[in-house]
N, C-alpha and C positions, 0 to 999 in steps of 0.2 A: 886186146885182140892178139892172138898168137900168130906170129909170122911163120908161115910154112915154107920150108926151102923148096926150090924148084925140083920136081922129080928128076932124078938122074936116070940114065938109060937102064941101069940094072933094076930099079924099082918098077919102072914102066914095063920092062920085060917080064919081071916077076908077076906083075898084075895081069898082063896078057896071057902068061903061061899058066897061072895057078888060080886066078879069081873064080873061074867056073868050078874047079875042083873044090876050092875052099867054100864056096856057096853050098855045094852039095854036102860037104862035111858038116857045116854048121846047120844046115836045114835038117839033117838027120838028128843032130843033137837037140835042136830047139823045137822041131816040129812046126816051125813057123817061118815061111819064106821071107816076109818083110823084115823080121828081126834078124834073120840070118844075113840078109843083104846089108843091113846096118852094121852088123859085126864084121862083115867082109871089109867094108869101108874103114871101120875103126882099126882093123888089123893092119891094113896098108898105111893108115895114118901113123900108127905106131912105128911102122917100118920106115916111113919117111922121116920121122923125128929121130930115129936111131939107125941109120943105114949100116949095113954090114955086108961082108963078102961071104959067099957060100962055096962049099965043095961039091957042087953038083945039085941035080934036081932033088935027090933024096934029102939032102941037107936043107934045101929051100923049103920043101914041104914040111919037114920036121919042125923047123923054126916057125913057119906060119901056123902050123897046128898048135904049137905050144902057146903062141900069142893068142890064138883063137880060143883055146881051152880056158885060158885065164879070163878072157873077155866073157865067155859063157858063164863062168862062175860068178863074175861081177854082175852080169845080167840077171842071173837067177836070184842072187842075193838082193839086188835092187828091187826086183819084181816082188819077192817075198816081203820085203820091208814095206813097199808101196801097198801091197794087198792087206797087210796087217793094219796099216793106217786107214785104208779105205773101209775095212770092216769096222774099225773103231768109230770112224766118222759116220757110218750108216746107223749106228746106235744113238747118235745125237739128234736132238730135235731139228726139224727143217730150218727153224729160225736161226740156228747156230751154225748152219752149213756155210762154209766159205765159198766165195765166188770161184768160177773156173780159174781165173788168174791167180787168186790166192792159193788154190789147191796146187797149181803148178809150182808156185814159189815154195810152198810148204814141202812138197815132195822133193824138190831139188835140195832144200835145206836139210831134210832128213837124210838124203844121200850123202851130202857133204859131212854131216855129223857122223854118219856110219863110217865113212872113209877115214875121218879123223880118229875115231875110236879104234879102227883096225890098225892104224899107224902107231898106236900106243903100245908099249911093252905089255905083255900079257897080265902081269901082276898089277900094273898101273890101271889098265882097263878094268880088271876085275874089281879092284878097290873102288874105283870111281863109280862103276855101276852098282855095287853093293851100297854105296853111300847115297847116290842120287835116285836110283830106282827102288831099292829095297829099304832105304832110310835107316840103315844100320849105323850104330855108333862106332867110333874108332876101335874100341876094344873088341867088338863083334867082328868087324872087318879084319882086324889083326888075326883073330882066331881062324877065320875062313881062309885067309890068304897064307897064313903061316909065317907072319912077320911081326915085328914089334909095332906098338902104336905109333912110335916115332917114325917108323918107315911108312906107315899108312899116311901120316901127315905129309911126308915127302912125296909119296905117290899122288895124293890128291892135289898137292900144289902143282906137280908136273902136269896132271890132267887139266887143271883149271887154266894153266898157262896155255896149253893147246886150245882150250875152249876160247880163251881171249883172242888168240891169234886167228882162229877160225872166224870168230865174230868180226874182227877187224877186216878180214878178207872178204866176208860176205857183205860188209858195209862199204866195201870198195876203198878202205883206208890203206890197205897193203897191196902192193903190186909185186908179182913174182920177179 
């Protein structure tokens, strides 16, 4: 469990001064008030974890909007990923459908894998996806990515290391 520092006066003041404005900002972007409210809370949680000083109201709103925009992008990407999985799942026979609890775990795992892939350098991610999703051989991956086969091996080793770390984190073996 993450320990959250006590809110200091400036974060409390920021919340009181800007949460309503931020809710409207996010509601216009998302078109969904409950999701917007969730992202308002996430925005202020990020601010709690990394407090900073501002040069006035314009700077405060600019910083909050930047955090919120990033959270919107994450939200849309997560939603798109979840929808793709649900569409694939709908094509499966009812007997193979996971329980609601299993669905929730699978969706959360998909989000974790997606986040891990996004943390990889571009060429490493591209090589990994070409190998795992498209089933390409090292020679074909090297041609696509524009590197040597030896570099492809290094990229895949790096990606597999990240996969192993993620698996250990998901299994609760690693703690931050």
